[in-house]
C-alpha positions in Angstrom: 223.9 55.8 98.1 222.7 59.0 99.8 220.8 59.9 96.7 219.1 56.5 96.6 218.2 56.8 100.3 216.8 60.3 99.7 214.8 59.0 96.8 213.4 56.1 98.8 212.5 58.4 101.6 210.8 60.7 99.2 208.9 57.8 97.7 207.9 56.6 101.1 206.7 60.1 102.1 204.8 60.4 98.8 203.1 57.0 99.4 202.3 58.0 103.0 200.8 61.3 101.8 198.7 59.4 99.2 197.5 57.0 101.8 196.5 59.8 104.1 194.7 61.6 101.3 192.9 58.3 100.3 191.9 57.8 104.0 190.6 61.4 104.3 188.7 61.0 101.0 187.2 57.7 102.3 186.2 59.4 105.6 184.7 62.3 103.7 182.7 59.9 101.5 181.5 57.9 104.6 180.4 61.2 106.3 178.6 62.3 103.2 176.8 58.9 102.9 175.9 59.1 106.6 174.5 62.6 106.2 172.5 61.5 103.1 171.1 58.5 104.9 170.1 60.7 107.9 168.4 63.2 105.5 166.6 60.3 103.7 165.4 59.0 107.1 164.2 62.4 108.2 162.4 62.9 104.9 160.8 59.4 105.2 159.7 60.2 108.8 158.2 63.6 107.6 156.4 61.8 104.7 155.0 59.2 107.2 153.8 61.9 109.6 152.1 63.7 106.7 150.4 60.5 105.6 149.0 60.2 109.1 147.9 63.9 109.3 144.3 64.7 108.6 145.3 66.4 105.3 147.4 63.4 104.2 144.7 61.0 105.1 142.1 63.0 103.2 144.3 63.1 100.1 144.9 59.3 100.3 141.1 58.7 100.6 140.0 61.3 98.1 142.7 60.7 95.5 144.5 64.0 96.1 144.2 67.5 97.5 141.6 68.4 95.0 139.4 65.4 95.7 136.3 65.3 97.8 134.8 62.8 100.3 131.2 61.7 100.3 129.4 60.9 103.6 130.4 57.2 103.7 134.1 57.9 103.0 134.0 60.8 105.5 132.5 58.7 108.3 134.9 55.9 107.8 137.9 58.2 107.7 136.9 60.3 110.7 136.2 57.2 112.8 139.6 55.8 111.9 141.4 59.0 112.8 139.4 59.4 116.0 140.0 55.8 117.1 143.8 56.2 116.5 143.7 59.5 118.5 142.0 57.7 121.4 144.5 54.9 121.3 147.6 57.1 121.2 146.7 60.0 123.5 143.5 59.2 125.3 141.6 61.7 123.1 138.0 62.7 123.3 135.2 60.1 123.0 134.3 59.3 119.4 131.2 61.1 118.2 128.2 59.2 117.1 127.3 58.7 113.5 124.4 61.1 114.0 126.8 63.8 115.3 129.2 63.1 112.4 126.4 63.2 109.8 125.3 66.6 111.3 128.9 67.9 111.1 129.2 66.7 107.5 125.9 68.4 106.6 127.0 71.6 108.2 130.4 71.5 106.5 128.8 70.7 103.1 127.6 74.3 102.6 127.1 73.9 98.9 125.0 70.8 99.5 127.0 68.8 96.9 127.1 65.7 99.1 130.9 66.0 99.5 133.4 67.8 101.7 136.7 69.3 100.5 140.1 69.0 102.3 139.9 72.2 104.3 136.5 71.3 105.6 137.7 67.8 106.5 140.8 69.1 108.3 138.7 71.5 110.4 136.1 68.8 111.2 138.8 66.4 112.4 140.3 69.1 114.6 136.8 69.7 116.1 136.3 65.9 116.6 139.7 65.6 118.2 138.8 68.4 120.7 135.4 66.8 121.4 133.5 69.7 119.9 131.4 67.6 117.5 129.6 65.8 120.3 125.9 66.5 120.4 125.5 68.1 117.0 123.1 65.3 116.0 120.9 65.7 119.0 117.5 67.4 118.7 116.5 70.1 121.2 113.4 69.7 123.3 111.7 71.9 120.7 112.3 69.4 117.9 115.0 71.2 116.0 118.8 71.1 116.2 120.5 73.3 118.8 120.9 76.4 116.7 123.6 77.9 119.0 125.7 74.8 118.8 125.2 74.7 115.0 126.2 78.4 114.7 129.3 77.9 116.8 130.2 74.8 114.8 129.8 76.6 111.5 131.8 79.6 112.8 134.6 77.3 113.8 134.7 75.8 110.3 135.2 79.2 108.8 138.1 80.2 111.1 
């Protein structure tokens, strides 16, 4: 009888240990799943932020990082980015088409009629800071403001 009792106690202890191990395994699996879900959410948030960045927007509009934007696509995209910037953080006033056309012409140094991703990103940064305002205006002497053009071109190269 004592042997049977000891055997029953051993079996109960073994079952208890197996149940504890199964519980620990289930908790570990749940923790792993939660960590994976958190990592996936963080990655999705990062991808969404990239899509909204000037570089991400350019790539979407131009078909990739190696793509180019013509004047029409450039104007549409900069206006969209500037409008969203105004709505979310009270950004600088949106530049006129004339100012953006002048900025585009200055950025398009090879006169190909397109801008590349780096040129676009720099232009958007300038627009967001309000530094593209007045680029399309003529000076009282009939030409564009050469100092403003020079400063703008310099900022594109930085």
